[in-house]
C-alpha positions in Angstrom: -10.1 -7.9 -11.7 -7.6 -10.1 -9.8 -8.6 -12.6 -7.2 -8.6 -11.4 -3.6 -5.1 -12.4 -2.1 -6.9 -13.3 1.1 -9.4 -15.6 -0.6 -8.4 -18.6 1.4 -9.0 -16.6 4.6 -12.4 -15.5 3.3 -13.3 -19.1 2.5 -11.8 -20.7 5.6 -12.2 -18.1 8.4 -14.8 -15.4 7.4 -14.7 -14.1 11.0 -10.9 -13.4 10.7 -11.5 -11.7 7.3 -14.2 -9.5 8.8 -11.8 -8.4 11.6 -9.1 -7.6 8.9 -11.7 -5.6 6.9 -12.8 -3.7 10.0 -9.2 -2.8 10.9 -8.6 -1.6 7.3 -11.7 0.6 7.4 -10.6 2.1 10.7 -7.0 2.7 9.4 -8.2 4.4 6.1 -11.2 6.4 7.5 -11.3 9.8 5.7 -10.6 11.8 8.8 -7.5 13.6 10.1 -4.6 12.7 7.7 -5.8 13.0 4.1 -6.5 9.7 2.5 -3.7 10.0 -0.2 -1.1 10.4 2.5 -2.4 7.3 4.4 -2.0 5.3 1.3 1.5 6.7 0.7 2.4 5.8 4.2 1.1 2.3 3.9 2.9 2.0 0.5 6.2 3.0 2.1 5.8 0.4 4.8 5.0 -2.3 2.3 8.1 -1.3 0.3 10.2 -1.5 3.5 8.8 -5.0 4.1 9.4 -6.3 0.5 5.7 -6.5 -0.3 5.7 -5.8 -4.1 1.9 -6.4 -4.6 1.1 -4.2 -1.6 3.2 -1.4 -2.9 1.6 -1.6 -6.3 -2.0 -1.7 -4.9 -1.4 1.1 -2.5 0.4 3.3 -5.0 -2.7 3.0 -7.3 -5.0 3.7 -4.4 -2.9 6.8 -3.4 -3.1 8.1 -7.0 -6.8 7.5 -7.2 -7.1 9.5 -3.9 -5.2 12.4 -5.6 -1.5 11.6 -5.1 0.8 12.5 -8.0 3.5 10.3 -9.3 6.0 12.8 -7.8 4.5 12.3 -4.4 4.7 8.5 -4.8 8.4 8.9 -5.6 9.0 11.3 -2.7 7.5 8.7 -0.4 9.9 6.1 -1.8 12.9 8.5 -1.2 11.9 8.8 2.4 11.5 5.0 2.7 15.0 4.5 1.2 16.4 7.0 3.7 15.0 5.1 6.7 14.9 1.5 5.5 17.6 1.3 2.8 18.0 0.4 -0.8 16.1 -2.9 -0.6 12.9 -0.9 -0.3 13.7 0.9 -3.6 14.1 -2.5 -5.4 10.8 -3.6 -4.1 9.2 -0.3 -5.1 10.8 -0.4 -8.6 9.3 -3.9 -9.2 5.9 -2.8 -8.0 5.8 0.6 -9.9 7.2 -0.4 -13.2 3.8 -1.0 -14.8 2.0 1.9 -13.3 4.4 4.9 -13.4 
């Protein structure tokens, strides 16, 4: 398992980390929108923002929640339509080892 990317926050400001975790739990509550779609949405936003590690992590979580590889790629198509080709380069780097 890889080290938590927020380890420095955990160590230096546990209260902030708790806030982040609570926000994450609220965002990904299994209610309303199915969980796999929430992960795909978050993955698309990370692709748009150039967050390779986020795209990779969220794609894996989406697939663990039932998303297919085709659904992952459809989400990337939509992201490209709205945010442009840079998001595709980010996604390609993130997905190369998991697709």
